[in-house]
N, CA, C, O and the ligand as a Tripos MOL2 file, in Angstrom:
@<TRIPOS>MOLECULE
protein
  277   275    70     0     0
PROTEIN
NO_CHARGES

@<TRIPOS>ATOM
      1 N           4.0630  -19.1250   19.8110 N.3       1 MET1
      2 CA          4.8000  -18.1780   19.1580 C.3       1 MET1
      3 C           6.3040  -18.2470   19.4310 C.2       1 MET1
      4 O           6.7950  -17.9900   20.5300 O.2       1 MET1
      5 N           7.0020  -18.6150   18.3450 N.am      2 HIS2
      6 CA          8.4400  -18.7520   18.5000 C.3       2 HIS2
      7 C           9.1840  -18.2770   17.3480 C.2       2 HIS2
      8 O           9.3340  -19.0150   16.3750 O.2       2 HIS2
      9 N           9.7110  -16.9800   17.3840 N.am      3 TYR3
     10 CA         10.4120  -16.4660   16.4330 C.3       3 TYR3
     11 C          11.4410  -15.3770   17.0170 C.2       3 TYR3
     12 O          11.1060  -14.6100   17.9190 O.2       3 TYR3
     13 N          12.5550  -15.3710   16.5090 N.am      4 SER4
     14 CA         13.5690  -14.2720   17.0790 C.3       4 SER4
     15 C          13.4260  -13.0800   16.3050 C.2       4 SER4
     16 O          12.8430  -13.0410   15.2220 O.2       4 SER4
     17 N          14.0470  -11.9600   16.9590 N.am      5 LYS5
     18 CA         14.0010  -10.7570   16.3210 C.3       5 LYS5
     19 C          15.4880  -10.2590   16.0490 C.2       5 LYS5
     20 O          15.9880   -9.2550   16.5560 O.2       5 LYS5
     21 N          16.0820  -11.0940   15.2020 N.am      6 LYS6
     22 CA         17.5650  -10.8590   15.0220 C.3       6 LYS6
     23 C          17.7190   -9.6680   14.1400 C.2       6 LYS6
     24 O          18.6540   -8.8770   14.2670 O.2       6 LYS6
     25 N          16.7240   -9.5500   13.1890 N.am      7 ARG7
     26 CA         16.7840   -8.5030   12.1340 C.3       7 ARG7
     27 C          15.6230   -7.4890   12.2150 C.2       7 ARG7
     28 O          14.6110   -7.5810   11.5190 O.2       7 ARG7
     29 N          15.8430   -6.5370   13.0980 N.am      8 PRO8
     30 CA         14.6700   -5.6920   13.3940 C.3       8 PRO8
     31 C          14.3660   -4.7390   12.2860 C.2       8 PRO8
     32 O          13.2690   -4.1800   12.2610 O.2       8 PRO8
     33 N          15.2490   -4.5210   11.3850 N.am      9 LEU9
     34 CA         15.1710   -3.6740   10.1940 C.3       9 LEU9
     35 C          14.0480   -4.2510    9.2700 C.2       9 LEU9
     36 O          13.3130   -3.5400    8.5850 O.2       9 LEU9
     37 N          13.9930   -5.6420    9.3260 N.am     10 GLU10
     38 CA         12.9550   -6.1530    8.4910 C.3      10 GLU10
     39 C          11.4810   -5.9820    8.9690 C.2      10 GLU10
     40 O          10.5040   -6.0810    8.2270 O.2      10 GLU10
     41 N          11.4480   -5.7240   10.2490 N.am     11 ASP11
     42 CA         10.0730   -5.7340   10.8470 C.3      11 ASP11
     43 C           9.2300   -4.5160   10.2510 C.2      11 ASP11
     44 O           8.0250   -4.6170   10.0220 O.2      11 ASP11
     45 N           9.9530   -3.3800   10.0270 N.am     12 VAL12
     46 CA          9.1980   -2.2960    9.4340 C.3      12 VAL12
     47 C           9.6080   -1.9510    8.0060 C.2      12 VAL12
     48 O           9.6020   -0.7890    7.6010 O.2      12 VAL12
     49 N           9.9620   -2.9840    7.2600 N.am     13 LEU13
     50 CA         10.4860   -2.7860    5.9140 C.3      13 LEU13
     51 C           9.4440   -1.9560    5.0020 C.2      13 LEU13
     52 O           8.2960   -2.3180    4.7470 O.2      13 LEU13
     53 N          10.0250   -0.8550    4.5930 N.am     14 GLN14
     54 CA          9.1620    0.0670    3.6290 C.3      14 GLN14
     55 C           9.7800    0.1370    2.2730 C.2      14 GLN14
     56 O          10.9920   -0.0020    2.1040 O.2      14 GLN14
     57 N           8.9810    0.3400    1.3680 N.am     15 GLU15
     58 CA          9.3540    0.3840   -0.0140 C.3      15 GLU15
     59 C           8.5550    1.4730   -0.6830 C.2      15 GLU15
     60 O           7.4250    1.7870   -0.3070 O.2      15 GLU15
     61 N           9.2460    2.0830   -1.7800 N.am     16 GLN16
     62 CA          8.5910    2.9610   -2.5570 C.3      16 GLN16
     63 C           7.4350    2.1790   -3.4100 C.2      16 GLN16
     64 O           7.7670    1.2750   -4.1770 O.2      16 GLN16
     65 N           6.1680    2.5290   -3.2620 N.am     17 THR17
     66 CA          5.1510    1.7570   -3.8190 C.3      17 THR17
     67 C           4.3700    2.6520   -4.7130 C.2      17 THR17
     68 O           4.1420    3.8190   -4.3940 O.2      17 THR17
     69 N           3.9360    2.0990   -5.8850 N.am     18 ALA18
     70 CA          3.0910    2.8040   -6.8240 C.3      18 ALA18
     71 C           1.6740    2.8370   -6.2550 C.2      18 ALA18
     72 O           1.0770    1.8320   -5.8690 O.2      18 ALA18
     73 N           1.2110    4.0200   -6.2380 N.am     19 ILE19
     74 CA         -0.1810    4.2800   -5.7710 C.3      19 ILE19
     75 C          -0.9210    5.1740   -6.6150 C.2      19 ILE19
     76 O          -0.3680    5.8820   -7.4560 O.2      19 ILE19
     77 N          -2.2500    5.1580   -6.3970 N.am     20 TRP20
     78 CA         -3.1060    6.2220   -7.0480 C.3      20 TRP20
     79 C          -3.6050    7.1040   -5.9470 C.2      20 TRP20
     80 O          -4.0230    6.6260   -4.8930 O.2      20 TRP20
     81 N          -3.5650    8.3760   -6.1850 N.am     21 SER21
     82 CA         -4.1740    9.2630   -5.1340 C.3      21 SER21
     83 C          -5.1610   10.1720   -5.7230 C.2      21 SER21
     84 O          -5.1140   10.3710   -6.9370 O.2      21 SER21
     85 N          -6.0520   10.7480   -5.0000 N.am     22 CYS22
     86 CA         -7.1750   11.5800   -5.4060 C.3      22 CYS22
     87 C          -6.6260   12.9910   -5.5470 C.2      22 CYS22
     88 O          -5.9640   13.5330   -4.6620 O.2      22 CYS22
     89 N          -6.9440   13.5690   -6.7380 N.am     23 PRO23
     90 CA         -6.4410   15.0230   -7.0650 C.3      23 PRO23
     91 C          -7.2230   16.0610   -6.1590 C.2      23 PRO23
     92 O          -6.8160   17.2180   -6.0580 O.2      23 PRO23
     93 N          -8.2860   15.6420   -5.5440 N.am     24 ASN24
     94 CA         -9.1420   16.6070   -4.8260 C.3      24 ASN24
     95 C          -8.4280   16.9190   -3.5030 C.2      24 ASN24
     96 O          -8.0960   16.0000   -2.7540 O.2      24 ASN24
     97 N          -8.1950   18.1710   -3.2160 N.am     25 GLU25
     98 CA         -7.4530   18.5830   -2.0240 C.3      25 GLU25
     99 C          -8.1520   18.2300   -0.8160 C.2      25 GLU25
    100 O          -7.5010   17.9570    0.1920 O.2      25 GLU25
    101 N          -9.4370   18.2080   -0.8120 N.am     26 ASN26
    102 CA        -10.2620   17.9270    0.3620 C.3      26 ASN26
    103 C         -10.4300   16.4610    0.5970 C.2      26 ASN26
    104 O         -11.0420   16.0720    1.5920 O.2      26 ASN26
    105 N          -9.9200   15.6360   -0.2640 N.am     27 CYS27
    106 CA        -10.0870   14.1880   -0.1840 C.3      27 CYS27
    107 C          -8.8660   13.4450   -0.0100 C.2      27 CYS27
    108 O          -7.9380   13.6460   -0.7940 O.2      27 CYS27
    109 N          -8.7510   12.5730    0.9660 N.am     28 LYS28
    110 CA         -7.4780   11.7700    1.2450 C.3      28 LYS28
    111 C          -7.5580   10.4060    0.6800 C.2      28 LYS28
    112 O          -6.8470    9.5240    1.1610 O.2      28 LYS28
    113 N          -8.3490   10.1630   -0.2830 N.am     29 GLY29
    114 CA         -8.5260    8.9820   -1.0190 C.3      29 GLY29
    115 C          -7.3120    8.5240   -1.7600 C.2      29 GLY29
    116 O          -6.7550    9.3050   -2.5310 O.2      29 GLY29
    117 N          -6.8710    7.3270   -1.5810 N.am     30 TRP30
    118 CA         -5.7150    6.6930   -2.3220 C.3      30 TRP30
    119 C          -5.8880    5.3030   -2.2470 C.2      30 TRP30
    120 O          -6.6480    4.7850   -1.4280 O.2      30 TRP30
    121 N          -5.1590    4.6140   -3.1360 N.am     31 MET31
    122 CA         -5.0240    3.1470   -3.0840 C.3      31 MET31
    123 C          -3.6870    2.6350   -3.7730 C.2      31 MET31
    124 O          -3.0260    3.3310   -4.5430 O.2      31 MET31
    125 N          -3.3870    1.4120   -3.4250 N.am     32 ARG32
    126 CA         -2.2110    0.8350   -4.0530 C.3      32 ARG32
    127 C          -2.4180    0.4910   -5.4480 C.2      32 ARG32
    128 O          -3.4870    0.0020   -5.8150 O.2      32 ARG32
    129 N          -1.4240    0.7250   -6.2770 N.am     33 ASP33
    130 CA         -1.5900    0.3940   -7.7030 C.3      33 ASP33
    131 C          -1.8280   -0.9940   -7.9420 C.2      33 ASP33
    132 O          -2.5110   -1.3190   -8.9140 O.2      33 ASP33
    133 N          -1.3360   -1.8740   -7.1520 N.am     34 ASN34
    134 CA         -1.6480   -3.3560   -7.3920 C.3      34 ASN34
    135 C          -3.0130   -3.7580   -6.7450 C.2      34 ASN34
    136 O          -3.3620   -4.9390   -6.7530 O.2      34 ASN34
    137 N          -3.7160   -2.8670   -6.2340 N.am     35 PHE35
    138 CA         -5.0560   -3.1580   -5.8190 C.3      35 PHE35
    139 C          -6.2020   -2.6090   -6.7450 C.2      35 PHE35
    140 O          -7.3970   -2.7130   -6.4690 O.2      35 PHE35
    141 N          -5.7060   -2.0240   -7.8550 N.am     36 THR36
    142 CA         -6.6480   -1.4780   -8.8290 C.3      36 THR36
    143 C          -6.6770   -2.4530   -9.9840 C.2      36 THR36
    144 O          -5.7710   -3.2400  -10.2570 O.2      36 THR36
    145 N          -7.8970   -2.3020  -10.6760 N.am     37 PHE37
    146 CA         -8.0940   -3.2160  -11.8560 C.3      37 PHE37
    147 C          -8.4020   -2.5250  -13.1160 C.2      37 PHE37
    148 O          -8.5470   -3.1200  -14.1830 O.2      37 PHE37
    149 N          -8.5040   -1.1630  -12.9550 N.am     38 SER38
    150 CA         -8.5640   -0.3970  -14.3180 C.3      38 SER38
    151 C          -7.4820    0.5450  -14.4610 C.2      38 SER38
    152 O          -6.8210    0.9310  -13.4970 O.2      38 SER38
    153 N          -7.2780    0.9420  -15.7170 N.am     39 SER39
    154 CA         -6.1270    1.7600  -15.9990 C.3      39 SER39
    155 C          -6.2300    3.1250  -15.3410 C.2      39 SER39
    156 O          -5.2040    3.7420  -15.0540 O.2      39 SER39
    157 N          -7.3410    3.5730  -15.1150 N.am     40 THR40
    158 CA         -7.5500    4.8480  -14.4040 C.3      40 THR40
    159 C          -8.7180    4.7820  -13.2850 C.2      40 THR40
    160 O          -9.8920    5.0850  -13.4970 O.2      40 THR40
    161 N          -8.2100    4.3540  -12.1150 N.am     41 PRO41
    162 CA         -9.1910    4.1640  -11.0860 C.3      41 PRO41
    163 C          -9.9120    5.2990  -10.6900 C.2      41 PRO41
    164 O          -9.4640    6.4140  -10.9550 O.2      41 PRO41
    165 N         -11.1240    5.1400  -10.0010 N.am     42 ILE42
    166 CA        -11.9670    6.2350   -9.5580 C.3      42 ILE42
    167 C         -11.9610    6.2810   -8.0980 C.2      42 ILE42
    168 O         -12.1050    5.2370   -7.4620 O.2      42 ILE42
    169 N         -11.8050    7.4150   -7.5120 N.am     43 CYS43
    170 CA        -11.8080    7.5460   -6.0880 C.3      43 CYS43
    171 C         -13.0790    7.0870   -5.5150 C.2      43 CYS43
    172 O         -14.1540    7.5080   -5.9430 O.2      43 CYS43
    173 N         -12.9800    6.1620   -4.4740 N.am     44 SER44
    174 CA        -14.1650    5.5830   -3.8610 C.3      44 SER44
    175 C         -14.8190    6.5710   -3.0310 C.2      44 SER44
    176 O         -15.9570    6.3230   -2.6330 O.2      44 SER44
    177 N         -14.2650    7.6320   -2.7230 N.am     45 GLN45
    178 CA        -14.8750    8.7060   -1.8520 C.3      45 GLN45
    179 C         -15.5910    9.7290   -2.5470 C.2      45 GLN45
    180 O         -16.6950   10.1020   -2.1490 O.2      45 GLN45
    181 N         -14.9580   10.2760   -3.7010 N.am     46 CYS46
    182 CA        -15.5550   11.4030   -4.3910 C.3      46 CYS46
    183 C         -15.6530   11.2480   -5.8660 C.2      46 CYS46
    184 O         -15.9460   12.2100   -6.5760 O.2      46 CYS46
    185 N         -15.4130   10.0510   -6.3540 N.am     47 GLN47
    186 CA        -15.4800    9.6290   -7.7110 C.3      47 GLN47
    187 C         -14.6920   10.4700   -8.7180 C.2      47 GLN47
    188 O         -15.0640   10.5900   -9.8850 O.2      47 GLN47
    189 N         -13.5950   11.0440   -8.2300 N.am     48 ALA48
    190 CA        -12.8030   11.8180   -9.1540 C.3      48 ALA48
    191 C         -11.8260   10.7230   -9.7560 C.2      48 ALA48
    192 O         -11.5930    9.6640   -9.1730 O.2      48 ALA48
    193 N         -11.2640   11.0890  -11.0100 N.am     49 LYS49
    194 CA        -10.1560   10.1690  -11.6340 C.3      49 LYS49
    195 C          -9.0070   10.4320  -10.7790 C.2      49 LYS49
    196 O          -8.6780   11.5520  -10.3890 O.2      49 LYS49
    197 N          -8.4060    9.3230  -10.5060 N.am     50 MET50
    198 CA         -7.1350    9.3240   -9.6310 C.3      50 MET50
    199 C          -5.9860    9.5830  -10.3540 C.2      50 MET50
    200 O          -6.0100    9.3670  -11.5650 O.2      50 MET50
    201 N          -4.9060   10.0390   -9.7900 N.am     51 VAL51
    202 CA         -3.7480   10.4020  -10.4920 C.3      51 VAL51
    203 C          -2.5900    9.4000   -9.8950 C.2      51 VAL51
    204 O          -2.6820    9.0810   -8.7100 O.2      51 VAL51
    205 N          -1.5640    8.9250  -10.6420 N.am     52 LYS52
    206 CA         -0.6010    8.0000  -10.1820 C.3      52 LYS52
    207 C           0.5170    8.7420   -9.4560 C.2      52 LYS52
    208 O           0.9100    9.8580   -9.7950 O.2      52 LYS52
    209 N           0.9730    8.0730   -8.4840 N.am     53 GLY53
    210 CA          2.0280    8.5480   -7.7760 C.3      53 GLY53
    211 C           2.9160    7.5790   -7.0330 C.2      53 GLY53
    212 O           2.8770    6.3860   -7.3360 O.2      53 GLY53
    213 N           3.6690    7.9940   -6.1330 N.am     54 GLU54
    214 CA          4.4100    7.0090   -5.2850 C.3      54 GLU54
    215 C           4.3910    7.4110   -3.7970 C.2      54 GLU54
    216 O           4.2650    8.5740   -3.4130 O.2      54 GLU54
    217 N           4.5220    6.3740   -3.0290 N.am     55 ARG55
    218 CA          4.4000    6.6670   -1.6280 C.3      55 ARG55
    219 C           5.3120    5.6470   -0.8430 C.2      55 ARG55
    220 O           5.4450    4.5260   -1.3340 O.2      55 ARG55
    221 N           5.9090    5.9330    0.2600 N.am     56 MET56
    222 CA          6.6130    4.9400    1.1550 C.3      56 MET56
    223 C           5.6500    4.2390    1.8620 C.2      56 MET56
    224 O           4.9090    4.8480    2.6340 O.2      56 MET56
    225 N           5.5540    2.9810    1.6970 N.am     57 LEU57
    226 CA          4.5580    2.1160    2.4360 C.3      57 LEU57
    227 C           5.2700    0.8010    2.9800 C.2      57 LEU57
    228 O           6.2450    0.3010    2.4180 O.2      57 LEU57
    229 N           4.7400    0.3440    4.0190 N.am     58 ALA58
    230 CA          5.2060   -0.9340    4.5590 C.3      58 ALA58
    231 C           5.0010   -1.8960    3.4980 C.2      58 ALA58
    232 O           3.9310   -1.9720    2.8950 O.2      58 ALA58
    233 N           6.0640   -2.6790    3.2400 N.am     59 ALA59
    234 CA          6.0120   -3.6620    2.1200 C.3      59 ALA59
    235 C           4.9480   -4.7440    2.5500 C.2      59 ALA59
    236 O           4.8140   -5.1200    3.7150 O.2      59 ALA59
    237 N           4.2250   -5.1900    1.5120 N.am     60 VAL60
    238 CA          3.3010   -6.2130    1.7740 C.3      60 VAL60
    239 C           3.9450   -7.6600    1.4990 C.2      60 VAL60
    240 O           4.2140   -8.0160    0.3510 O.2      60 VAL60
    241 N           4.1670   -8.4360    2.5710 N.am     61 LEU61
    242 CA          4.8040   -9.8160    2.4060 C.3      61 LEU61
    243 C           3.8900  -10.8330    2.7720 C.2      61 LEU61
    244 O           3.2400  -10.7520    3.8140 O.2      61 LEU61
    245 N           3.7930  -11.8200    1.9560 N.am     62 ASN62
    246 CA          2.8900  -12.9690    2.2710 C.3      62 ASN62
    247 C           3.7190  -14.0820    2.6640 C.2      62 ASN62
    248 O           3.2430  -15.2100    2.5400 O.2      62 ASN62
    249 N           4.7930  -13.9510    3.0830 N.am     63 THR63
    250 CA          5.8180  -15.0880    3.4470 C.3      63 THR63
    251 C           5.9340  -15.1330    4.9920 C.2      63 THR63
    252 O           6.7850  -15.8700    5.4910 O.2      63 THR63
    253 N           5.1910  -14.4450    5.7090 N.am     64 SER64
    254 CA          5.4320  -14.4370    7.1420 C.3      64 SER64
    255 C           5.1350  -15.6750    7.7440 C.2      64 SER64
    256 O           4.0240  -16.1700    7.5530 O.2      64 SER64
    257 N           6.0490  -16.2960    8.5080 N.am     65 PRO65
    258 CA          5.7950  -17.6020    9.2220 C.3      65 PRO65
    259 C           4.8750  -17.4600   10.3150 C.2      65 PRO65
    260 O           4.3270  -18.4590   10.7820 O.2      65 PRO65
    261 N           4.6450  -16.2530   10.7870 N.am     66 ILE66
    262 CA          3.6810  -16.0540   11.8800 C.3      66 ILE66
    263 C           2.3360  -16.5180   11.6230 C.2      66 ILE66
    264 O           1.6670  -17.0480   12.5100 O.2      66 ILE66
    265 N           1.8720  -16.3230   10.3280 N.am     67 HIS67
    266 CA          0.5040  -16.6670   10.0050 C.3      67 HIS67
    267 C           0.3050  -18.1300    9.6980 C.2      67 HIS67
    268 O          -0.8430  -18.5560    9.5680 O.2      67 HIS67
    269 N           1.3440  -18.9230    9.5750 N.am     68 SER68
    270 CA          1.0630  -20.3220    9.3340 C.3      68 SER68
    271 C           1.0750  -21.1490   10.7030 C.2      68 SER68
    272 O           1.8650  -20.9600   11.6270 O.2      68 SER68
    273 N           0.1210  -22.0370   10.6630 N.am     69 LYS69
    274 CA         -0.2530  -22.8420   11.8940 C.3      69 LYS69
    275 C           0.5100  -24.0300   11.9720 C.2      69 LYS69
    276 O           0.3410  -24.8110   12.9090 O.2      69 LYS69
    277 ZN        -11.4580   11.5270   -3.7250 Zn       70 ZN70
@<TRIPOS>BOND
     1     1     2 1
     2     2     3 1
     3     3     4 2
     4     3     5 am
     5     5     6 1
     6     6     7 1
     7     7     8 2
     8     7     9 am
     9     9    10 1
    10    10    11 1
    11    11    12 2
    12    11    13 am
    13    13    14 1
    14    14    15 1
    15    15    16 2
    16    15    17 am
    17    17    18 1
    18    18    19 1
    19    19    20 2
    20    19    21 am
    21    21    22 1
    22    22    23 1
    23    23    24 2
    24    23    25 am
    25    25    26 1
    26    26    27 1
    27    27    28 2
    28    27    29 am
    29    29    30 1
    30    30    31 1
    31    31    32 2
    32    31    33 am
    33    33    34 1
    34    34    35 1
    35    35    36 2
    36    35    37 am
    37    37    38 1
    38    38    39 1
    39    39    40 2
    40    39    41 am
    41    41    42 1
    42    42    43 1
    43    43    44 2
    44    43    45 am
    45    45    46 1
    46    46    47 1
    47    47    48 2
    48    47    49 am
    49    49    50 1
    50    50    51 1
    51    51    52 2
    52    51    53 am
    53    53    54 1
    54    54    55 1
    55    55    56 2
    56    55    57 am
    57    57    58 1
    58    58    59 1
    59    59    60 2
    60    59    61 am
    61    61    62 1
    62    62    63 1
    63    63    64 2
    64    63    65 am
    65    65    66 1
    66    66    67 1
    67    67    68 2
    68    67    69 am
    69    69    70 1
    70    70    71 1
    71    71    72 2
    72    71    73 am
    73    73    74 1
    74    74    75 1
    75    75    76 2
    76    75    77 am
    77    77    78 1
    78    78    79 1
    79    79    80 2
    80    79    81 am
    81    81    82 1
    82    82    83 1
    83    83    84 2
    84    83    85 am
    85    85    86 1
    86    86    87 1
    87    87    88 2
    88    87    89 am
    89    89    90 1
    90    90    91 1
    91    91    92 2
    92    91    93 am
    93    93    94 1
    94    94    95 1
    95    95    96 2
    96    95    97 am
    97    97    98 1
    98    98    99 1
    99    99   100 2
   100    99   101 am
   101   101   102 1
   102   102   103 1
   103   103   104 2
   104   103   105 am
   105   105   106 1
   106   106   107 1
   107   107   108 2
   108   107   109 am
   109   109   110 1
   110   110   111 1
   111   111   112 2
   112   111   113 am
   113   113   114 1
   114   114   115 1
   115   115   116 2
   116   115   117 am
   117   117   118 1
   118   118   119 1
   119   119   120 2
   120   119   121 am
   121   121   122 1
   122   122   123 1
   123   123   124 2
   124   123   125 am
   125   125   126 1
   126   126   127 1
   127   127   128 2
   128   127   129 am
   129   129   130 1
   130   130   131 1
   131   131   132 2
   132   131   133 am
   133   133   134 1
   134   134   135 1
   135   135   136 2
   136   135   137 am
   137   137   138 1
   138   138   139 1
   139   139   140 2
   140   139   141 am
   141   141   142 1
   142   142   143 1
   143   143   144 2
   144   143   145 am
   145   145   146 1
   146   146   147 1
   147   147   148 2
   148   147   149 am
   149   149   150 1
   150   150   151 1
   151   151   152 2
   152   151   153 am
   153   153   154 1
   154   154   155 1
   155   155   156 2
   156   155   157 am
   157   157   158 1
   158   158   159 1
   159   159   160 2
   160   159   161 am
   161   161   162 1
   162   162   163 1
   163   163   164 2
   164   163   165 am
   165   165   166 1
   166   166   167 1
   167   167   168 2
   168   167   169 am
   169   169   170 1
   170   170   171 1
   171   171   172 2
   172   171   173 am
   173   173   174 1
   174   174   175 1
   175   175   176 2
   176   175   177 am
   177   177   178 1
   178   178   179 1
   179   179   180 2
   180   179   181 am
   181   181   182 1
   182   182   183 1
   183   183   184 2
   184   183   185 am
   185   185   186 1
   186   186   187 1
   187   187   188 2
   188   187   189 am
   189   189   190 1
   190   190   191 1
   191   191   192 2
   192   191   193 am
   193   193   194 1
   194   194   195 1
   195   195   196 2
   196   195   197 am
   197   197   198 1
   198   198   199 1
   199   199   200 2
   200   199   201 am
   201   201   202 1
   202   202   203 1
   203   203   204 2
   204   203   205 am
   205   205   206 1
   206   206   207 1
   207   207   208 2
   208   207   209 am
   209   209   210 1
   210   210   211 1
   211   211   212 2
   212   211   213 am
   213   213   214 1
   214   214   215 1
   215   215   216 2
   216   215   217 am
   217   217   218 1
   218   218   219 1
   219   219   220 2
   220   219   221 am
   221   221   222 1
   222   222   223 1
   223   223   224 2
   224   223   225 am
   225   225   226 1
   226   226   227 1
   227   227   228 2
   228   227   229 am
   229   229   230 1
   230   230   231 1
   231   231   232 2
   232   231   233 am
   233   233   234 1
   234   234   235 1
   235   235   236 2
   236   235   237 am
   237   237   238 1
   238   238   239 1
   239   239   240 2
   240   239   241 am
   241   241   242 1
   242   242   243 1
   243   243   244 2
   244   243   245 am
   245   245   246 1
   246   246   247 1
   247   247   248 2
   248   247   249 am
   249   249   250 1
   250   250   251 1
   251   251   252 2
   252   251   253 am
   253   253   254 1
   254   254   255 1
   255   255   256 2
   256   255   257 am
   257   257   258 1
   258   258   259 1
   259   259   260 2
   260   259   261 am
   261   261   262 1
   262   262   263 1
   263   263   264 2
   264   263   265 am
   265   265   266 1
   266   266   267 1
   267   267   268 2
   268   267   269 am
   269   269   270 1
   270   270   271 1
   271   271   272 2
   272   271   273 am
   273   273   274 1
   274   274   275 1
   275   275   276 2
@<TRIPOS>SUBSTRUCTURE
     1 MET1         2 RESIDUE 1 A MET
     2 HIS2         6 RESIDUE 1 A HIS
     3 TYR3        10 RESIDUE 1 A TYR
     4 SER4        14 RESIDUE 1 A SER
     5 LYS5        18 RESIDUE 1 A LYS
     6 LYS6        22 RESIDUE 1 A LYS
     7 ARG7        26 RESIDUE 1 A ARG
     8 PRO8        30 RESIDUE 1 A PRO
     9 LEU9        34 RESIDUE 1 A LEU
    10 GLU10       38 RESIDUE 1 A GLU
    11 ASP11       42 RESIDUE 1 A ASP
    12 VAL12       46 RESIDUE 1 A VAL
    13 LEU13       50 RESIDUE 1 A LEU
    14 GLN14       54 RESIDUE 1 A GLN
    15 GLU15       58 RESIDUE 1 A GLU
    16 GLN16       62 RESIDUE 1 A GLN
    17 THR17       66 RESIDUE 1 A THR
    18 ALA18       70 RESIDUE 1 A ALA
    19 ILE19       74 RESIDUE 1 A ILE
    20 TRP20       78 RESIDUE 1 A TRP
    21 SER21       82 RESIDUE 1 A SER
    22 CYS22       86 RESIDUE 1 A CYS
    23 PRO23       90 RESIDUE 1 A PRO
    24 ASN24       94 RESIDUE 1 A ASN
    25 GLU25       98 RESIDUE 1 A GLU
    26 ASN26      102 RESIDUE 1 A ASN
    27 CYS27      106 RESIDUE 1 A CYS
    28 LYS28      110 RESIDUE 1 A LYS
    29 GLY29      114 RESIDUE 1 A GLY
    30 TRP30      118 RESIDUE 1 A TRP
    31 MET31      122 RESIDUE 1 A MET
    32 ARG32      126 RESIDUE 1 A ARG
    33 ASP33      130 RESIDUE 1 A ASP
    34 ASN34      134 RESIDUE 1 A ASN
    35 PHE35      138 RESIDUE 1 A PHE
    36 THR36      142 RESIDUE 1 A THR
    37 PHE37      146 RESIDUE 1 A PHE
    38 SER38      150 RESIDUE 1 A SER
    39 SER39      154 RESIDUE 1 A SER
    40 THR40      158 RESIDUE 1 A THR
    41 PRO41      162 RESIDUE 1 A PRO
    42 ILE42      166 RESIDUE 1 A ILE
    43 CYS43      170 RESIDUE 1 A CYS
    44 SER44      174 RESIDUE 1 A SER
    45 GLN45      178 RESIDUE 1 A GLN
    46 CYS46      182 RESIDUE 1 A CYS
    47 GLN47      186 RESIDUE 1 A GLN
    48 ALA48      190 RESIDUE 1 A ALA
    49 LYS49      194 RESIDUE 1 A LYS
    50 MET50      198 RESIDUE 1 A MET
    51 VAL51      202 RESIDUE 1 A VAL
    52 LYS52      206 RESIDUE 1 A LYS
    53 GLY53      210 RESIDUE 1 A GLY
    54 GLU54      214 RESIDUE 1 A GLU
    55 ARG55      218 RESIDUE 1 A ARG
    56 MET56      222 RESIDUE 1 A MET
    57 LEU57      226 RESIDUE 1 A LEU
    58 ALA58      230 RESIDUE 1 A ALA
    59 ALA59      234 RESIDUE 1 A ALA
    60 VAL60      238 RESIDUE 1 A VAL
    61 LEU61      242 RESIDUE 1 A LEU
    62 ASN62      246 RESIDUE 1 A ASN
    63 THR63      250 RESIDUE 1 A THR
    64 SER64      254 RESIDUE 1 A SER
    65 PRO65      258 RESIDUE 1 A PRO
    66 ILE66      262 RESIDUE 1 A ILE
    67 HIS67      266 RESIDUE 1 A HIS
    68 SER68      270 RESIDUE 1 A SER
    69 LYS69      274 RESIDUE 1 A LYS
    70 ZN70       277 GROUP 0 **** ****
């Protein structure tokens, strides 16, 4: 493992991410918009139609050199 931490801000980069959340108050179900395949996803926990929203989430980056061998 050999990488420097010169830019700590990039370690926990967060971005406003489009998500779908469950309208049911008793349910915490939600998913990232880019993980859905239908225009109106169904909650996997209570089968309610989900509503679109936004949430601050850690950015998903697939360019990390840590995972390359
Ligand atoms: Zn739900």
